N, CA, C and O atoms as a Maestro MAE file, in Angstrom:
{
 s_m_m2io_version
 :::
 2.0.0
}

f_m_ct {
 s_m_title
 :::
 protein
 m_atom[208] {
  # First column is atom index #
  i_m_mmod_type
  r_m_x_coord
  r_m_y_coord
  r_m_z_coord
  i_m_residue_number
  s_m_chain_name
  s_m_pdb_residue_name
  s_m_pdb_atom_name
  i_m_atomic_number
  :::
  1 25 0.816 -1.185 0.000 1 A "MET " " N  " 7
  2 3 0.000 0.000 0.000 1 A "MET " " CA " 6
  3 2 0.872 1.266 0.000 1 A "MET " " C  " 6
  4 15 0.600 2.216 -0.734 1 A "MET " " O  " 8
  5 25 1.919 1.264 0.831 2 A "TRP " " N  " 7
  6 3 2.792 2.434 0.896 2 A "TRP " " CA " 6
  7 2 3.500 2.658 -0.434 2 A "TRP " " C  " 6
  8 15 3.684 3.801 -0.854 2 A "TRP " " O  " 8
  9 25 3.895 1.581 -1.096 3 A "VAL " " N  " 7
  10 3 4.598 1.705 -2.378 3 A "VAL " " CA " 6
  11 2 3.696 2.388 -3.400 3 A "VAL " " C  " 6
  12 15 4.152 3.246 -4.154 3 A "VAL " " O  " 8
  13 25 2.430 2.014 -3.428 4 A "CYS " " N  " 7
  14 3 1.492 2.655 -4.363 4 A "CYS " " CA " 6
  15 2 1.375 4.148 -4.072 4 A "CYS " " C  " 6
  16 15 1.406 4.967 -4.991 4 A "CYS " " O  " 8
  17 25 1.238 4.501 -2.790 5 A "PHE " " N  " 7
  18 3 1.158 5.916 -2.424 5 A "PHE " " CA " 6
  19 2 2.443 6.648 -2.796 5 A "PHE " " C  " 6
  20 15 2.394 7.758 -3.327 5 A "PHE " " O  " 8
  21 25 3.590 6.036 -2.522 6 A "ALA " " N  " 7
  22 3 4.875 6.678 -2.809 6 A "ALA " " CA " 6
  23 2 5.044 6.921 -4.304 6 A "ALA " " C  " 6
  24 15 5.530 7.977 -4.708 6 A "ALA " " O  " 8
  25 25 4.651 5.962 -5.122 7 A "LEU " " N  " 7
  26 3 4.755 6.134 -6.574 7 A "LEU " " CA " 6
  27 2 3.828 7.236 -7.077 7 A "LEU " " C  " 6
  28 15 4.226 8.059 -7.901 7 A "LEU " " O  " 8
  29 25 2.598 7.251 -6.582 8 A "LEU " " N  " 7
  30 3 1.661 8.301 -6.991 8 A "LEU " " CA " 6
  31 2 2.130 9.675 -6.519 8 A "LEU " " C  " 6
  32 15 2.043 10.657 -7.257 8 A "LEU " " O  " 8
  33 25 2.617 9.736 -5.307 9 A "SER " " N  " 7
  34 3 3.097 11.004 -4.768 9 A "SER " " CA " 6
  35 2 4.304 11.522 -5.538 9 A "SER " " C  " 6
  36 15 4.373 12.708 -5.861 9 A "SER " " O  " 8
  37 25 5.245 10.648 -5.832 10 A "THR " " N  " 7
  38 3 6.441 11.045 -6.576 10 A "THR " " CA " 6
  39 2 6.088 11.498 -7.985 10 A "THR " " C  " 6
  40 15 6.580 12.524 -8.455 10 A "THR " " O  " 8
  41 25 5.242 10.738 -8.651 11 A "GLY " " N  " 7
  42 3 4.824 11.111 -10.000 11 A "GLY " " CA " 6
  43 2 4.070 12.427 -10.026 11 A "GLY " " C  " 6
  44 15 4.289 13.261 -10.904 11 A "GLY " " O  " 8
  45 25 3.187 12.607 -9.064 12 A "GLY " " N  " 7
  46 3 2.408 13.837 -9.002 12 A "GLY " " CA " 6
  47 2 3.235 15.052 -8.651 12 A "GLY " " C  " 6
  48 15 3.034 16.128 -9.214 12 A "GLY " " O  " 8
  49 25 4.163 14.890 -7.725 13 A "SER " " N  " 7
  50 3 4.946 16.047 -7.293 13 A "SER " " CA " 6
  51 2 6.010 16.459 -8.302 13 A "SER " " C  " 6
  52 15 6.471 17.600 -8.270 13 A "SER " " O  " 8
  53 25 6.404 15.570 -9.185 14 A "HIS " " N  " 7
  54 3 7.393 15.911 -10.208 14 A "HIS " " CA " 6
  55 2 6.768 16.209 -11.573 14 A "HIS " " C  " 6
  56 15 7.485 16.444 -12.545 14 A "HIS " " O  " 8
  57 25 5.441 16.199 -11.649 15 A "SER " " N  " 7
  58 3 4.778 16.368 -12.941 15 A "SER " " CA " 6
  59 2 4.695 17.824 -13.395 15 A "SER " " C  " 6
  60 15 4.484 18.091 -14.578 15 A "SER " " O  " 8
  61 25 4.858 18.766 -12.466 16 A "GLY " " N  " 7
  62 3 4.704 20.171 -12.815 16 A "GLY " " CA " 6
  63 2 3.296 20.683 -12.595 16 A "GLY " " C  " 6
  64 15 3.042 21.879 -12.743 16 A "GLY " " O  " 8
  65 25 2.370 19.791 -12.242 17 A "TYR " " N  " 7
  66 3 0.992 20.152 -11.936 17 A "TYR " " CA " 6
  67 2 0.769 20.050 -10.439 17 A "TYR " " C  " 6
  68 15 1.536 19.391 -9.738 17 A "TYR " " O  " 8
  69 25 -0.285 20.702 -9.943 18 A "TYR " " N  " 7
  70 3 -0.609 20.601 -8.522 18 A "TYR " " CA " 6
  71 2 -1.376 19.307 -8.282 18 A "TYR " " C  " 6
  72 15 -2.601 19.269 -8.392 18 A "TYR " " O  " 8
  73 25 -0.651 18.261 -7.957 19 A "ILE " " N  " 7
  74 3 -1.225 16.959 -7.630 19 A "ILE " " CA " 6
  75 2 -0.540 16.471 -6.366 19 A "ILE " " C  " 6
  76 15 0.682 16.324 -6.340 19 A "ILE " " O  " 8
  77 25 -1.303 16.220 -5.331 20 A "LEU " " N  " 7
  78 3 -0.770 15.666 -4.076 20 A "LEU " " CA " 6
  79 2 0.362 16.504 -3.494 20 A "LEU " " C  " 6
  80 15 1.392 15.952 -3.108 20 A "LEU " " O  " 8
  81 25 0.200 17.792 -3.423 21 A "GLY " " N  " 7
  82 3 1.192 18.644 -2.777 21 A "GLY " " CA " 6
  83 2 2.380 19.011 -3.635 21 A "GLY " " C  " 6
  84 15 3.502 19.072 -3.132 21 A "GLY " " O  " 8
  85 25 2.174 19.252 -4.882 22 A "GLY " " N  " 7
  86 3 3.267 19.600 -5.780 22 A "GLY " " CA " 6
  87 2 3.969 20.899 -5.428 22 A "GLY " " C  " 6
  88 15 5.175 21.029 -5.640 22 A "GLY " " O  " 8
  89 25 3.231 21.859 -4.892 23 A "GLU " " N  " 7
  90 3 3.849 23.146 -4.538 23 A "GLU " " CA " 6
  91 2 4.842 22.988 -3.393 23 A "GLU " " C  " 6
  92 15 5.898 23.620 -3.395 23 A "GLU " " O  " 8
  93 25 4.507 22.143 -2.413 24 A "GLU " " N  " 7
  94 3 5.431 21.904 -1.309 24 A "GLU " " CA " 6
  95 2 6.697 21.217 -1.802 24 A "GLU " " C  " 6
  96 15 7.787 21.473 -1.291 24 A "GLU " " O  " 8
  97 25 6.557 20.358 -2.780 25 A "HIS " " N  " 7
  98 3 7.726 19.667 -3.324 25 A "HIS " " CA " 6
  99 2 8.605 20.624 -4.127 25 A "HIS " " C  " 6
  100 15 9.829 20.487 -4.143 25 A "HIS " " O  " 8
  101 25 7.983 21.583 -4.786 26 A "ASP " " N  " 7
  102 3 8.763 22.606 -5.491 26 A "ASP " " CA " 6
  103 2 9.615 23.412 -4.516 26 A "ASP " " C  " 6
  104 15 10.753 23.761 -4.827 26 A "ASP " " O  " 8
  105 25 9.066 23.708 -3.337 27 A "ILE " " N  " 7
  106 3 9.836 24.405 -2.303 27 A "ILE " " CA " 6
  107 2 11.022 23.553 -1.882 27 A "ILE " " C  " 6
  108 15 12.115 24.077 -1.665 27 A "ILE " " O  " 8
  109 25 10.818 22.237 -1.766 28 A "HIS " " N  " 7
  110 3 11.902 21.320 -1.396 28 A "HIS " " CA " 6
  111 2 13.057 21.407 -2.402 28 A "HIS " " C  " 6
  112 15 14.222 21.416 -2.004 28 A "HIS " " O  " 8
  113 25 12.746 21.471 -3.683 29 A "HIS " " N  " 7
  114 3 13.799 21.548 -4.700 29 A "HIS " " CA " 6
  115 2 14.418 22.947 -4.796 29 A "HIS " " C  " 6
  116 15 15.569 23.089 -5.209 29 A "HIS " " O  " 8
  117 25 13.666 23.965 -4.419 30 A "LYS " " N  " 7
  118 3 14.183 25.332 -4.502 30 A "LYS " " CA " 6
  119 2 15.141 25.651 -3.357 30 A "LYS " " C  " 6
  120 15 16.167 26.293 -3.577 30 A "LYS " " O  " 8
  121 25 14.822 25.214 -2.139 31 A "TYR " " N  " 7
  122 3 15.616 25.587 -0.967 31 A "TYR " " CA " 6
  123 2 16.455 24.451 -0.387 31 A "TYR " " C  " 6
  124 15 17.392 24.724 0.363 31 A "TYR " " O  " 8
  125 25 16.166 23.213 -0.697 32 A "PHE " " N  " 7
  126 3 16.927 22.036 -0.254 32 A "PHE " " CA " 6
  127 2 16.982 21.841 1.256 32 A "PHE " " C  " 6
  128 15 17.778 21.030 1.729 32 A "PHE " " O  " 8
  129 25 16.171 22.550 2.026 33 A "LYS " " N  " 7
  130 3 16.179 22.331 3.471 33 A "LYS " " CA " 6
  131 2 14.776 22.224 4.059 33 A "LYS " " C  " 6
  132 15 14.617 22.261 5.279 33 A "LYS " " O  " 8
  133 25 13.769 22.095 3.223 34 A "TYR " " N  " 7
  134 3 12.386 21.983 3.677 34 A "TYR " " CA " 6
  135 2 11.691 20.820 2.983 34 A "TYR " " C  " 6
  136 15 12.103 20.375 1.911 34 A "TYR " " O  " 8
  137 25 10.631 20.342 3.619 35 A "ASN " " N  " 7
  138 3 9.680 19.388 3.039 35 A "ASN " " CA " 6
  139 2 10.348 18.117 2.511 35 A "ASN " " C  " 6
  140 15 10.271 17.810 1.321 35 A "ASN " " O  " 8
  141 25 10.997 17.391 3.403 36 A "TYR " " N  " 7
  142 3 11.668 16.150 3.016 36 A "TYR " " CA " 6
  143 2 10.715 14.964 2.916 36 A "TYR " " C  " 6
  144 15 10.843 14.149 2.002 36 A "TYR " " O  " 8
  145 25 9.782 14.856 3.823 37 A "GLY " " N  " 7
  146 3 8.924 13.673 3.903 37 A "GLY " " CA " 6
  147 2 7.804 13.664 2.890 37 A "GLY " " C  " 6
  148 15 7.454 14.697 2.320 37 A "GLY " " O  " 8
  149 25 7.235 12.466 2.666 38 A "SER " " N  " 7
  150 3 6.147 12.364 1.703 38 A "SER " " CA " 6
  151 2 4.795 12.739 2.299 38 A "SER " " C  " 6
  152 15 3.913 13.184 1.566 38 A "SER " " O  " 8
  153 25 4.607 12.573 3.604 39 A "ILE " " N  " 7
  154 3 3.328 12.964 4.199 39 A "ILE " " CA " 6
  155 2 3.465 14.146 5.151 39 A "ILE " " C  " 6
  156 15 2.453 14.665 5.623 39 A "ILE " " O  " 8
  157 25 4.662 14.577 5.440 40 A "GLY " " N  " 7
  158 3 4.880 15.772 6.234 40 A "GLY " " CA " 6
  159 2 4.951 15.581 7.739 40 A "GLY " " C  " 6
  160 15 5.236 16.540 8.455 40 A "GLY " " O  " 8
  161 25 4.704 14.381 8.245 41 A "LEU " " N  " 7
  162 3 4.718 14.162 9.689 41 A "LEU " " CA " 6
  163 2 6.095 14.415 10.287 41 A "LEU " " C  " 6
  164 15 6.212 15.143 11.273 41 A "LEU " " O  " 8
  165 25 7.122 13.837 9.718 42 A "MET " " N  " 7
  166 3 8.470 14.025 10.243 42 A "MET " " CA " 6
  167 2 8.944 15.466 10.046 42 A "MET " " C  " 6
  168 15 9.710 15.984 10.859 42 A "MET " " O  " 8
  169 25 8.496 16.106 8.981 43 A "ASP " " N  " 7
  170 3 8.837 17.518 8.778 43 A "ASP " " CA " 6
  171 2 8.247 18.379 9.891 43 A "ASP " " C  " 6
  172 15 8.894 19.317 10.356 43 A "ASP " " O  " 8
  173 25 7.030 18.071 10.321 44 A "LYS " " N  " 7
  174 3 6.418 18.824 11.418 44 A "LYS " " CA " 6
  175 2 7.164 18.580 12.721 44 A "LYS " " C  " 6
  176 15 7.356 19.507 13.507 44 A "LYS " " O  " 8
  177 25 7.585 17.347 12.955 45 A "ILE " " N  " 7
  178 3 8.301 17.012 14.188 45 A "ILE " " CA " 6
  179 2 9.649 17.722 14.246 45 A "ILE " " C  " 6
  180 15 10.017 18.265 15.288 45 A "ILE " " O  " 8
  181 25 10.389 17.724 13.136 46 A "PHE " " N  " 7
  182 3 11.740 18.280 13.123 46 A "PHE " " CA " 6
  183 2 11.812 19.733 12.656 46 A "PHE " " C  " 6
  184 15 12.903 20.296 12.567 46 A "PHE " " O  " 8
  185 25 10.670 20.344 12.358 47 A "GLY " " N  " 7
  186 3 10.648 21.758 11.994 47 A "GLY " " CA " 6
  187 2 11.146 22.061 10.593 47 A "GLY " " C  " 6
  188 15 11.597 23.176 10.329 47 A "GLY " " O  " 8
  189 25 11.073 21.089 9.686 48 A "THR " " N  " 7
  190 3 11.525 21.324 8.318 48 A "THR " " CA " 6
  191 2 10.361 21.519 7.350 48 A "THR " " C  " 6
  192 15 10.565 21.543 6.136 48 A "THR " " O  " 8
  193 25 9.137 21.659 7.877 49 A "ASN " " N  " 7
  194 3 8.005 21.883 6.982 49 A "ASN " " CA " 6
  195 2 7.894 23.364 6.635 49 A "ASN " " C  " 6
  196 15 8.067 24.226 7.497 49 A "ASN " " O  " 8
  197 25 7.612 23.645 5.396 50 A "TYR " " N  " 7
  198 3 7.439 25.014 4.914 50 A "TYR " " CA " 6
  199 2 6.349 24.990 3.857 50 A "TYR " " C  " 6
  200 15 6.440 24.247 2.880 50 A "TYR " " O  " 8
  201 25 5.329 25.792 4.049 51 A "TYR " " N  " 7
  202 3 4.215 25.826 3.116 51 A "TYR " " CA " 6
  203 2 3.975 27.252 2.669 51 A "TYR " " C  " 6
  204 15 4.261 28.202 3.397 51 A "TYR " " O  " 8
  205 25 3.461 27.387 1.499 52 A "ILE " " N  " 7
  206 3 3.188 28.699 0.909 52 A "ILE " " CA " 6
  207 2 1.989 29.318 1.598 52 A "ILE " " C  " 6
  208 15 1.586 30.429 1.254 52 A "ILE " " O  " 8
  :::
 }
 m_bond[207] {
  # First column is bond index #
  i_m_from
  i_m_to
  i_m_order
  :::
  1 1 2 1
  2 2 3 1
  3 3 4 2
  4 3 5 1
  5 5 6 1
  6 6 7 1
  7 7 8 2
  8 7 9 1
  9 9 10 1
  10 10 11 1
  11 11 12 2
  12 11 13 1
  13 13 14 1
  14 14 15 1
  15 15 16 2
  16 15 17 1
  17 17 18 1
  18 18 19 1
  19 19 20 2
  20 19 21 1
  21 21 22 1
  22 22 23 1
  23 23 24 2
  24 23 25 1
  25 25 26 1
  26 26 27 1
  27 27 28 2
  28 27 29 1
  29 29 30 1
  30 30 31 1
  31 31 32 2
  32 31 33 1
  33 33 34 1
  34 34 35 1
  35 35 36 2
  36 35 37 1
  37 37 38 1
  38 38 39 1
  39 39 40 2
  40 39 41 1
  41 41 42 1
  42 42 43 1
  43 43 44 2
  44 43 45 1
  45 45 46 1
  46 46 47 1
  47 47 48 2
  48 47 49 1
  49 49 50 1
  50 50 51 1
  51 51 52 2
  52 51 53 1
  53 53 54 1
  54 54 55 1
  55 55 56 2
  56 55 57 1
  57 57 58 1
  58 58 59 1
  59 59 60 2
  60 59 61 1
  61 61 62 1
  62 62 63 1
  63 63 64 2
  64 63 65 1
  65 65 66 1
  66 66 67 1
  67 67 68 2
  68 67 69 1
  69 69 70 1
  70 70 71 1
  71 71 72 2
  72 71 73 1
  73 73 74 1
  74 74 75 1
  75 75 76 2
  76 75 77 1
  77 77 78 1
  78 78 79 1
  79 79 80 2
  80 79 81 1
  81 81 82 1
  82 82 83 1
  83 83 84 2
  84 83 85 1
  85 85 86 1
  86 86 87 1
  87 87 88 2
  88 87 89 1
  89 89 90 1
  90 90 91 1
  91 91 92 2
  92 91 93 1
  93 93 94 1
  94 94 95 1
  95 95 96 2
  96 95 97 1
  97 97 98 1
  98 98 99 1
  99 99 100 2
  100 99 101 1
  101 101 102 1
  102 102 103 1
  103 103 104 2
  104 103 105 1
  105 105 106 1
  106 106 107 1
  107 107 108 2
  108 107 109 1
  109 109 110 1
  110 110 111 1
  111 111 112 2
  112 111 113 1
  113 113 114 1
  114 114 115 1
  115 115 116 2
  116 115 117 1
  117 117 118 1
  118 118 119 1
  119 119 120 2
  120 119 121 1
  121 121 122 1
  122 122 123 1
  123 123 124 2
  124 123 125 1
  125 125 126 1
  126 126 127 1
  127 127 128 2
  128 127 129 1
  129 129 130 1
  130 130 131 1
  131 131 132 2
  132 131 133 1
  133 133 134 1
  134 134 135 1
  135 135 136 2
  136 135 137 1
  137 137 138 1
  138 138 139 1
  139 139 140 2
  140 139 141 1
  141 141 142 1
  142 142 143 1
  143 143 144 2
  144 143 145 1
  145 145 146 1
  146 146 147 1
  147 147 148 2
  148 147 149 1
  149 149 150 1
  150 150 151 1
  151 151 152 2
  152 151 153 1
  153 153 154 1
  154 154 155 1
  155 155 156 2
  156 155 157 1
  157 157 158 1
  158 158 159 1
  159 159 160 2
  160 159 161 1
  161 161 162 1
  162 162 163 1
  163 163 164 2
  164 163 165 1
  165 165 166 1
  166 166 167 1
  167 167 168 2
  168 167 169 1
  169 169 170 1
  170 170 171 1
  171 171 172 2
  172 171 173 1
  173 173 174 1
  174 174 175 1
  175 175 176 2
  176 175 177 1
  177 177 178 1
  178 178 179 1
  179 179 180 2
  180 179 181 1
  181 181 182 1
  182 182 183 1
  183 183 184 2
  184 183 185 1
  185 185 186 1
  186 186 187 1
  187 187 188 2
  188 187 189 1
  189 189 190 1
  190 190 191 1
  191 191 192 2
  192 191 193 1
  193 193 194 1
  194 194 195 1
  195 195 196 2
  196 195 197 1
  197 197 198 1
  198 198 199 1
  199 199 200 2
  200 199 201 1
  201 201 202 1
  202 202 203 1
  203 203 204 2
  204 203 205 1
  205 205 206 1
  206 206 207 1
  207 207 208 2
  :::
 }
}
C-alpha cells in the first residue's frame, strides 16, 4: 500500500501540476532544506516543513 502511495506522490509532485502537494515539493527543490517527507509528519516534528 505504501509503495502505491509513494509512486503516486512522486509522480504527481514531479509532474509540474498541482497533484498531491506539488507546490510543497517545489519548495523542497528550490531551498533544499524543507519538506523532506512524503506525508509531512516528520517535517512537522523536526521543523523542516514550509508551506506557501
